[in-house]
N, C-alpha and C positions, 0 to 999 in steps of 0.2 A: 376772615372768619367764614365767608361764603365758600371759599376754596377748601378750607379745612373741613367744613361740615357738608360738603356737596353730596355725600352719600346719604346723609340724614334728609336733605332736601329731596333727593331722588326717591327715597321710599315714601316720603310724605306725598309727593306728587303722584306716584304710580300705584300705591298699594290697593286702592279701590279696584283698579283694573286687574291687577295681578291676582288678587284673592277674592274676586267677585263670585266665585262658585265655591261654597254656597254663600258665605258671608265674609266680607273683607276683614271684619274685626276679630275673626277667629284665627287669624294668622299668627304664626310664631313670632314674626318680625314686625317691628313698628319703629317709630322715630326714636323712642327711648333706647331701644337696643343699639341702634347705630350712633346715638349720642355717647353711649358707653364704649362703643367699639368704632369710633369715628374713622380709624385707619383702614377698616375693611371696605372692600368694594361691594356695594349692595347687590347688584345683579349676580356677581360670581358667588357670593356667600349664599344667596337664596337658591340659586341653581344647584350648588353643591349639596345643600340640605335636602332639596325636594326631588333631585334627579331620579331617585328610585321610589319616591313616595307619591308624587303627584305630577304626572306628565303635563297636565293642563297648565299648572302654574309655570313650569319651565317654558312651555310653548308661548305663554303670554309675555314672559320676560324677553325672550328672543324677538317677539313681535315688537316690543317697545324699543329694543336695542337695534332695530332695523336689520334683523337677520331672518328674512322671510323663509328661507329654505329650512333652517333648523326649527323655526316656529311651526312650519307645516309638518315636519316629520314628528316632532313631539306631540303636536295636535292630533296627528294620525294615530300615534301610540295611545293617546288618551281615548280616542274614539274606539280603538280596539279593546281597551280595558272596559269601556262601557258596554260594548257588545258582549264581552265575556260575562259581565254581571247579569245581563239579560238572559244569556244562555243558561247560566246557573239557576236563575230564578225560574226560567221556563222548565228546566229539568225538575225543579223542586215542586212547583205549584201549578205550572202550565201557563203562566202569564208571560207576555213578552211585549216590550215597548220599542217599536221600530224607530222612535224619535229620540231615544235615550242617547245623550252625548252629541247628537247631530247639530243642535243649535250652537253648542259651545264650539264645535269644530268649525262650522261654517262662519262663525263670527270672527275667526282669526284673520287679521289683515295687517298691512304695513302701518307703521306709525302715522297718525293723522298729520304730523308736521311735515311728512314727506310728500303730501299731496293726495292724489286719488288713491283710495284704498285698493288693495289687491285681494281678490277672492282666493280661497284655497284652490279652486280649480284652475285659476289663472296661474298661480304659483306652480302647481303640478305640471302644467304645460311648459313652463319655463325652466324646469329643473335641468341642471347640467350633468345629469347622470344617465347612463344607458339603461335600456329596458331590463337587461340582465342584472345590473346593479340594483335597480329599483326592486326587482323581484327578490333579491337577497335581503334588501331592507325590509320588505314586507314579511319575509320569512323570519327575520329577527323580531319584528313587532309581533308576529303571530306566536312565536315561541315565548316571548316575554309576557304577553297579555292573556293568551288563551290557556286556561288551567286544565281543561279537560278536552284534549284533542278529539275525543270520540264524539263530541257534540258538533264539531264543524271541522272538516278537513282543511288543509292549507289551500288546496285547489278551490274549494268552495269559498273560503275566506278571501282569497285573491280575486275571485270573480265578483264578490260583493263590493270590495273596495274599489276595484277598477270601474265597476258600474257607477259608483258614486262620483268618481273623479273624471269620467269621460263623457257623461251625459249632461245635457243642459239642466235638467231637474233631478229630483231624487226619487222619482217614481219607481224606476227599476231597482234601485238600491233597497227601497222599502219592500218591493215585491219579493226580491230574493231573500231578504230577512224573514218576510212573512212565510215563505215556503219552508225556510229552515225551521222556524218555530213550529210550524204545523207538523213537520216530520218528528221533531223532538217530543211534542205533545202525544203524537201517536205512539212513539217508541216507549214512553213512560206512562201511558194509559190515562192522560189527562183529557177530559172532555168538557164541552160547553164553554170554552174560553176562546176569545178573539184577541188579536193584537191590540194593545191599549190605545194606540194612536187612532184607532177607528172610533173610539168612544166619543170624541168631540164632534164627530160627524153624525153619529147615529143616536147619541144619548145612551142611557143605561137601560133602555126599555127591554133589551134582549137578555139582560142578566136574569138568571133563574130567580123565581119569585121569593125563595127563602132568603135571597140576598138583597131584596129591594130596600130594606131599612138600613143598609150599611151606610156609614158616613164616609167621607173622603179619608179621614184618618184610619178608619177600619181597613179600607183598601190599601192604604200605604203600609199599615202594619202587616198586612198579608204579604206585601211585596218585599219588605225589608224591615229589620229591627234597628238598622243604623240610622240614628237621628239626622246625621249630616247628609246621608244619602236621600232621606225623605225630603230635606230642604232642596237638594239638587233637583229632585224630580219635580218639585213644585215650580222651581225656576225654569226647568225645561218645558213644563206645561205652559208657563207664561210666554215663552218664546213662540209657541204655536198659536196663541190667541190673536184674534183681530184687535186692531188698535182701539176700536170703540169699546170692546169688552174690557181692555186694560184701563181705559179711562173710567169706566164704571167701577172697576176694582179700586182705583185710586180714590174715588169719592168715598167708598165704604171704608177704606183704610184711614183716610183723613178724618172721617167721622169717628172712627174707633179711637184714634189717637187723641182727639180733642175731648172725648168722653172718659 
């Protein structure tokens, strides 16, 4: 029975990790699906379904299946998709989050059962492909993810990604994205905006006075009308917070759940 329903057990074991952005229970697949289709291979079935819909899900499946190279490349495609969303939002309203998608990308690593996790940067250094081939891969990712090439050239995109992958920290990556967002704001006449990831350092004191009464939901509504995207942004913000702040949040969440 265990052999027959091994794919049911696989999805039960791994679905929280696979569908953790934004909520695992919003996935199309669960134990019941594979109980009804027990002869299907769970990883292959989910990859085939999400390959063109959600690169992050595909990346995490390859992570679980111990294929760090494919996990890395799909994770990079997901990061590029997040950059594209921020480019479009910056063009529309002037806001840009240099952290969007970064936590999800950097969290990709080898399966814990295999021992010490591998960082995305370590995987990049160990890729068995030439620089020219990797540039071709980046060009494919660029063409796949960037919907308006006028917002960022391939050369600029290439520089930003390489900065992230070849430097110990992500400061240069954020700086280059910040410079890009500034040029987009100037191009489309947006003023008085800063990159969102600066707010957790400076607070909201510098926002124009007429915006002082805005709630977090007001700000999220300004950035996107997609409810799933709002949830993703909240989780990305959590990735940036100090552990002590997260502990305080847990206390409030537990209190709300009990009341």
